[in-house]
N, C-alpha and C positions, 0 to 999 in steps of 0.2 A: 622538508618534513621527513622524519624517520618513522618507518613502520616496524614495529616489533616483529621479528621473524619467528617468535615463539607462538604466535597466534595462528591457528589454522585458517587458511583462506576461506574455507566453507563457513566458518563462524563469522568472519568479516562480511562475507557476502550476505549471509542470512540477516545480520544486523542492519546492513544497508537496505535490503529489500523490505524488511519489517518497518523500518523508519519511513520509507517511501509510502508503503501501504497505510500506515497510521496517518501520515500527512494528508493523503487523499481522503481518508475517512473523515478527518477533522474538517477539511474544506467542504466535503459533501454535507456534513452536519450543519455547518454554518449556512450553506445555501438553502438547506431544508428549512431552517428556522427563519431566515430572512424572506424567502420567496415561496414558502409552502410547496416546494417541489418534492416529490416522493420517488422519483426515478433517477437512477444513475446509469449512464452509458459509459462503458469502458471501451475505448478504441485507440488505435494507433499501434505502432510497432512495439512499444514497450510491453504491451500485453501479449506479445508472442512469448514472453518469458513465463513459462508454466508456473513456476513458484509464485511469482508476483500476482499473476492472474488468480490462482487458487487462494492465496492469502487475502487478496483484496476482496474477492467474492465472499469469502467466509466472514470477514469483518463487516461487510455491508449487510449480509444476511442476518448476522447476530444483532445488528442495530436496527434491523427491519427497514433498511433504506432501499 
């Protein structure tokens, strides 16, 4: 697989982390609908990543999860 060297690494990183955050949000919403759970706990080493933690928290707050 070839990666275009014309794309800034920070842009690639942001897109990756935004995708992960949206996936977590979608799963959280499904669990909420199926099981009527309204709390989300973020744990594990991945949430040592400040950008991902802040992005995820904001998405969950915006959706009132």
